[in-house]
N, C-alpha and C positions, 0 to 999 in steps of 0.2 A: 133212085135219086142219089145224087152225089151229096156227101156230107160236106156242107160249106164251112163248118166250124173248124177253126184251126186248132191243131193239137199243141198243147203246152210242152215245151221242151224241158226235160228234167236236167237240172244242173248237177253235174257230178260233184262229190265232196271236195275233190282236189281243186277244181275250178272255183268253188265257193270260197275256199281258204285264200286262194290267190286274190280274188276280188276283194275280200275283206282286208287284206294287207295293203292293197293299192288304195282303198278308201281311207284307211287309217293314215297312210303316208300323205295323202292329199290334205286331210284335216290338219295334220301337224304343220305342213307347209303354210297353210292359211293362217294358223295361229301365230307362227313366227313372223308372217308378213304384216300382221296388225301392228300399227304404230301406237305408241303410248302417248297420250295427250296429257298435258299438265292440267291439274284441277285448279280452276280459278275461283277464289273466294271473293264474292262481291263486296262483303263488308270490309275485308282487308283492303281491297282496291280503292274503295271510297274513302277510307280513313287515312290513306297515305297522302303525304304532302306532295303535290304535283311539282312544286318548285324545288324539291330536295335534290341536291346534286352531290354525288360522292366525289370528293376531292382526292386526286391521286397523291400519294406520299412516297417520297424517295426512300429507299431502305437506308438505314443508318445503324451504326454499331452502338450497342448499349454498353456503357462502361460500368463495371462493378466497383463501387467505391471501396468496399472492404478488401477485394482482391488487389486493387491498386495500392492501397495503403500497406499491404503486407508483402509487397514484391521484394523488399530487401531481406525478408526472412526466408524466402524460397528461392534459392539460387540453384540453377541447373549446372552441375559439374560437367566438365568435358569428359568424353569417353576415355577411359584408361584401360589398357590391356591388363587383364588379371593374370597374375603369375601363380603357378602352383606353389603350395607351401614347401614342397621338397626342394624347389629351386632356391628359396630363401635360406633354408637351413644349411649349416655347414656340412661339408662332405666327410668330415672326420667321424670315425666310428668309435663310440665310447664303450668300454667294457661294462657289462652289467654289474651293478653294485650289489653285493650279497649282504643280506641282513644278518647281523650278528645276533644270535639268540642269547637271551639272558639265562645263564646257567646258575641255578640256585646253589649247586654243590660248591662252587668256587667262592661264593660270597657269604655263605651261611654255615652255621654249625649244625652237624648232624645229630639227630636224637633217635635212638633205637627204641622201638615200641613193639608190643604184641597185644593181641586181643585177649580179653579176660576169659571168655568162653567161646566155644565153637559157634560159628555163625554160618548158616546155609540159606540159600534162596528158598528152601522149603518153608522157612518160618514166615508167618504172616506179618511181615513188616512192610510199611509203605515208604515211598521216597520221602525224605525229610526226617525220618526217624533217626534217633541218636544211638550210637554204639559206644561201648566202653573199652578202651585200651589202657595199657599201663607201660611205664618206662622200664627199660631193662637195667639201666645204670643211672647214677646220679646225674642231675642236670643243674647247671648254674645259668639261669636265664635272666638277664638284665639285673644282675646283682641279687637275685633271689635264688635260694638253694631248694632244689626239689630232689628228694632221695629216690632211690630205685623203688619201683612199685607205685609211684604217684599216678593217680588216674589221668588219663588223656581222653578227652571227649572228641568224638568224630560224628559225622553225619552221613547217612546213606543218600548219596547224590542221585544215583541211577540204579534202577532195578529192572532188568529185562528178563522176564520169565522164559523158561525153555519152551521151544515150539516144536511143531511137527517137522517131519523130514530130517530129524536128527539135529535141529538147531539148539545150541547150548544156551544156558542162562548166563547172564552177565551182571555183575555188581560193581559199582564204582563208589568208593568211600573217600570223602574229602572233608574240608573245613575242620581240621584238627585244632585243638586248643588245650593248653595246660595252665591251670590256675587262672583261667579267663584271658590268657594271652595267646595270640594266634600262632600256629605252627603251619609250615608250608609243605605241601606234598599231597600225593594222591595214590590210592591203592585201587587196582583193577584186577578182578578175578573172573575167569570164565570157566564154565563147566566143560564136561567131556564133549568134544565135537564129533558127532556121529554122521555128519553129512557126507563125509568122504566115502563111506561104504553103504550108507542107506540109499543114496541116489543111484549109484550103479545097479544095486540089487533091484530097486524099483523099476528101472528102465528095462533090465533083463527080464524081470518077472512079467512086466507088461507086454513084452514082445513075444515071449515063448509060452507063457502059461496064463496070461491075462490076470495075474494076481498082483500087479505092481501097485495098485491102489492101497493094498493092505500095509505097505511099508510107510505110508503117510502117517500112520499113528505112532510110529517110533519117534520118541522125543530125545532131545539131547540131555546131557547131564546137568545136575544142579551145581551152582557155583558155591564154593566153601572157603572159609577162612578158619584156620586152626590155631590154637594157642601156641603151638610149637613153631609157628612161622614168625620170623622177625622181619619187621619193616623199618624203613628209615624215613624220617621226616626232618624238617630243618627249621631253625629259628634264626 
Protein backbone atom coordinates (compact mmCIF):
# COMPACT_ATOMS: atom_id res chain seq x y z
CA UNK A 1 0.00 0.00 0.00
CA UNK A 2 1.17 3.37 -0.83
CA UNK A 3 1.50 5.84 2.01
CA UNK A 4 -1.08 8.51 1.26
CA UNK A 5 0.14 10.88 4.06
CA UNK A 6 2.12 13.83 2.95
CA UNK A 7 5.49 14.40 4.45
CA UNK A 8 6.07 17.74 6.13
CA UNK A 9 8.87 19.76 4.65
CA UNK A 10 11.52 20.89 7.10
CA UNK A 11 12.21 24.59 6.74
CA UNK A 12 15.89 25.40 6.81
CA UNK A 13 17.11 27.92 9.45
CA UNK A 14 18.18 30.44 6.81
CA UNK A 15 14.76 30.40 5.19
CA UNK A 16 13.10 30.74 8.59
CA UNK A 17 15.09 33.92 9.36
CA UNK A 18 14.19 35.42 5.98
CA UNK A 19 10.51 34.69 6.56
CA UNK A 20 10.69 36.28 10.00
CA UNK A 21 12.20 39.48 8.60
CA UNK A 22 9.55 39.69 5.88
CA UNK A 23 6.77 39.25 8.45
CA UNK A 24 8.27 41.96 10.67
CA UNK A 25 8.50 44.37 7.74
CA UNK A 26 4.83 43.75 6.85
CA UNK A 27 3.76 44.47 10.43
CA UNK A 28 5.71 47.74 10.49
CA UNK A 29 4.12 48.86 7.22
CA UNK A 30 0.66 48.12 8.62
CA UNK A 31 1.40 50.08 11.79
CA UNK A 32 2.56 53.11 9.78
CA UNK A 33 -0.54 52.90 7.58
CA UNK A 34 -2.91 53.17 10.55
CA UNK A 35 -4.39 56.68 10.77
CA UNK A 36 -4.71 58.50 14.03
CA UNK A 37 -8.25 59.49 14.85
CA UNK A 38 -9.09 62.38 17.12
CA UNK A 39 -10.63 61.53 20.47
CA UNK A 40 -14.01 63.20 20.82
CA UNK A 41 -15.24 64.08 24.29
CA UNK A 42 -19.06 64.07 24.38
CA UNK A 43 -19.25 66.25 27.49
CA UNK A 44 -17.08 68.95 25.92
CA UNK A 45 -19.03 68.83 22.68
CA UNK A 46 -22.38 69.20 24.47
CA UNK A 47 -21.18 72.07 26.68
CA UNK A 48 -19.90 74.20 23.79
CA UNK A 49 -22.00 77.06 22.51
CA UNK A 50 -23.14 76.19 19.01
CA UNK A 51 -23.57 79.86 18.12
CA UNK A 52 -19.99 80.75 19.13
CA UNK A 53 -18.08 82.22 16.24
CA UNK A 54 -14.42 83.18 16.23
CA UNK A 55 -14.00 86.64 14.80
CA UNK A 56 -10.88 87.20 12.72
CA UNK A 57 -8.63 90.03 13.91
CA UNK A 58 -6.20 91.91 11.72
CA UNK A 59 -2.61 91.98 13.05
CA UNK A 60 -1.62 95.31 14.58
CA UNK A 61 1.54 96.78 16.09
CA UNK A 62 1.65 97.05 19.87
CA UNK A 63 3.16 100.35 20.97
CA UNK A 64 5.29 100.36 24.12
CA UNK A 65 4.52 103.59 25.96
CA UNK A 66 7.70 103.41 28.05
CA UNK A 67 9.89 102.92 24.98
CA UNK A 68 8.09 105.71 23.11
CA UNK A 69 8.57 108.14 25.99
CA UNK A 70 12.33 107.42 26.18
CA UNK A 71 13.12 107.77 22.49
CA UNK A 72 14.84 111.09 23.00
CA UNK A 73 17.36 109.54 25.39
CA UNK A 74 18.39 106.73 23.04
CA UNK A 75 19.78 108.15 19.86
CA UNK A 76 21.54 105.95 17.36
CA UNK A 77 24.73 107.62 16.23
CA UNK A 78 25.75 107.32 12.60
CA UNK A 79 28.58 104.95 11.79
CA UNK A 80 32.00 106.50 12.08
CA UNK A 81 35.20 104.98 10.87
CA UNK A 82 37.48 104.30 13.81
CA UNK A 83 41.04 105.49 13.51
CA UNK A 84 43.95 103.83 15.29
CA UNK A 85 45.44 105.78 18.16
CA UNK A 86 48.81 105.92 16.39
CA UNK A 87 47.29 108.00 13.59
CA UNK A 88 46.06 110.64 16.03
CA UNK A 89 49.34 110.89 17.95
CA UNK A 90 52.04 113.25 16.72
CA UNK A 91 54.82 111.67 14.71
CA UNK A 92 57.57 113.39 16.69
CA UNK A 93 59.77 111.16 18.80
CA UNK A 94 60.43 112.40 22.30
CA UNK A 95 63.58 111.47 24.12
CA UNK A 96 63.03 109.46 27.31
CA UNK A 97 63.18 111.51 30.47
CA UNK A 98 65.66 110.13 32.93
CA UNK A 99 64.73 110.24 36.57
CA UNK A 100 67.20 112.11 38.67
CA UNK A 101 67.94 110.18 41.82
CA UNK A 102 68.06 112.02 45.08
CA UNK A 103 71.61 111.71 46.37
CA UNK A 104 71.88 112.04 50.11
CA UNK A 105 75.58 112.86 50.10
CA UNK A 106 75.03 116.16 48.26
CA UNK A 107 72.36 117.56 50.58
CA UNK A 108 73.25 116.11 53.98
CA UNK A 109 76.10 116.14 56.43
CA UNK A 110 78.11 112.91 56.81
CA UNK A 111 78.59 111.24 60.18
CA UNK A 112 81.23 108.53 60.65
CA UNK A 113 80.30 105.68 62.97
CA UNK A 114 81.53 102.22 63.97
CA UNK A 115 79.96 99.31 65.81
CA UNK A 116 80.79 98.94 69.50
CA UNK A 117 81.42 95.20 69.41
CA UNK A 118 81.84 92.63 66.68
CA UNK A 119 78.61 91.33 65.25
CA UNK A 120 78.21 88.16 63.20
CA UNK A 121 75.27 86.34 61.70
CA UNK A 122 76.22 83.47 64.05
CA UNK A 123 74.57 85.34 66.92
CA UNK A 124 70.98 84.51 67.63
CA UNK A 125 69.47 87.85 66.74
CA UNK A 126 66.19 88.30 64.93
CA UNK A 127 65.19 90.87 62.36
CA UNK A 128 64.10 94.02 64.18
CA UNK A 129 66.75 93.68 66.90
CA UNK A 130 68.76 96.81 67.75
CA UNK A 131 72.54 97.18 67.51
CA UNK A 132 74.79 99.77 69.14
CA UNK A 133 77.17 101.98 67.16
CA UNK A 134 79.13 105.06 68.21
CA UNK A 135 80.34 108.24 66.55
CA UNK A 136 83.99 108.59 65.54
CA UNK A 137 84.10 112.39 65.80
CA UNK A 138 82.06 115.24 67.25
CA UNK A 139 78.67 115.90 65.70
CA UNK A 140 76.62 119.12 65.75
CA UNK A 141 73.11 118.07 64.77
CA UNK A 142 70.36 120.72 64.67
CA UNK A 143 72.03 122.96 67.21
CA UNK A 144 72.85 120.12 69.60
CA UNK A 145 76.41 118.96 70.19
CA UNK A 146 77.24 115.24 70.34
CA UNK A 147 80.85 114.43 71.31
CA UNK A 148 82.83 111.57 69.83
CA UNK A 149 81.74 108.21 71.21
CA UNK A 150 78.05 109.15 71.42
CA UNK A 151 75.89 106.02 71.05
CA UNK A 152 74.12 105.57 67.73
CA UNK A 153 71.25 103.14 67.64
CA UNK A 154 70.52 100.99 64.58
CA UNK A 155 68.13 98.20 63.67
CA UNK A 156 68.77 94.86 62.00
CA UNK A 157 66.52 95.14 58.96
CA UNK A 158 67.37 91.91 57.10
CA UNK A 159 69.09 88.72 58.22
CA UNK A 160 69.57 86.01 55.60
CA UNK A 161 71.36 82.96 57.05
CA UNK A 162 73.93 81.13 55.02
CA UNK A 163 72.67 78.23 52.96
CA UNK A 164 73.74 75.10 51.12
CA UNK A 165 75.78 75.03 47.91
CA UNK A 166 78.03 77.79 49.30
CA UNK A 167 75.34 80.47 49.64
CA UNK A 168 76.64 83.25 51.95
CA UNK A 169 74.78 84.99 54.77
CA UNK A 170 73.63 88.59 54.40
CA UNK A 171 72.78 91.29 56.93
CA UNK A 172 71.28 94.72 56.30
CA UNK A 173 71.35 97.39 59.04
CA UNK A 174 69.36 100.61 58.88
CA UNK A 175 67.11 102.99 60.82
CA UNK A 176 70.01 104.82 62.49
CA UNK A 177 69.33 107.44 65.16
CA UNK A 178 71.36 109.61 67.51
CA UNK A 179 69.73 111.16 70.54
CA UNK A 180 66.32 110.15 69.19
CA UNK A 181 66.93 112.00 65.91
CA UNK A 182 67.06 110.02 62.66
CA UNK A 183 70.16 109.43 60.59
CA UNK A 184 70.02 108.32 56.97
CA UNK A 185 71.99 105.43 55.56
CA UNK A 186 72.22 101.67 55.32
CA UNK A 187 74.90 99.04 55.85
CA UNK A 188 74.98 95.75 53.95
CA UNK A 189 77.41 92.95 54.65
CA UNK A 190 77.75 89.53 52.99
CA UNK A 191 79.68 86.46 54.03
CA UNK A 192 82.17 84.52 51.93
CA UNK A 193 80.61 83.39 48.68
CA UNK A 194 81.59 79.78 47.97
CA UNK A 195 79.12 79.19 45.15
CA UNK A 196 81.74 79.86 42.48
CA UNK A 197 83.79 76.78 43.36
CA UNK A 198 81.21 74.57 45.11
CA UNK A 199 78.90 74.33 42.11
CA UNK A 200 81.60 73.32 39.57
CA UNK A 201 82.98 70.71 41.98
CA UNK A 202 79.49 69.34 42.59
CA UNK A 203 78.84 69.01 38.85
CA UNK A 204 82.22 67.39 38.19
CA UNK A 205 81.85 65.04 41.15
CA UNK A 206 78.39 64.02 40.03
CA UNK A 207 79.53 63.23 36.48
CA UNK A 208 82.75 61.33 37.18
CA UNK A 209 82.47 59.92 40.69
CA UNK A 210 78.80 60.20 41.62
CA UNK A 211 79.64 62.23 44.73
CA UNK A 212 78.28 65.62 43.68
CA UNK A 213 75.49 65.48 46.23
CA UNK A 214 77.99 65.73 49.10
CA UNK A 215 78.98 69.25 48.04
CA UNK A 216 75.44 70.37 48.80
CA UNK A 217 76.26 70.47 52.51
CA UNK A 218 79.02 73.07 52.06
CA UNK A 219 77.64 76.40 53.28
CA UNK A 220 78.71 79.96 52.62
CA UNK A 221 80.44 82.23 55.12
CA UNK A 222 78.87 84.24 57.94
CA UNK A 223 78.40 87.99 57.55
CA UNK A 224 80.43 90.05 60.05
CA UNK A 225 80.83 93.66 61.14
CA UNK A 226 83.95 94.56 63.12
CA UNK A 227 84.63 97.59 65.37
CA UNK A 228 87.58 98.66 63.21
CA UNK A 229 85.27 99.19 60.20
CA UNK A 230 84.11 102.77 59.72
CA UNK A 231 80.76 103.54 58.10
CA UNK A 232 79.18 106.80 56.98
CA UNK A 233 75.61 107.87 57.62
CA UNK A 234 74.00 111.28 57.08
CA UNK A 235 71.77 113.84 58.75
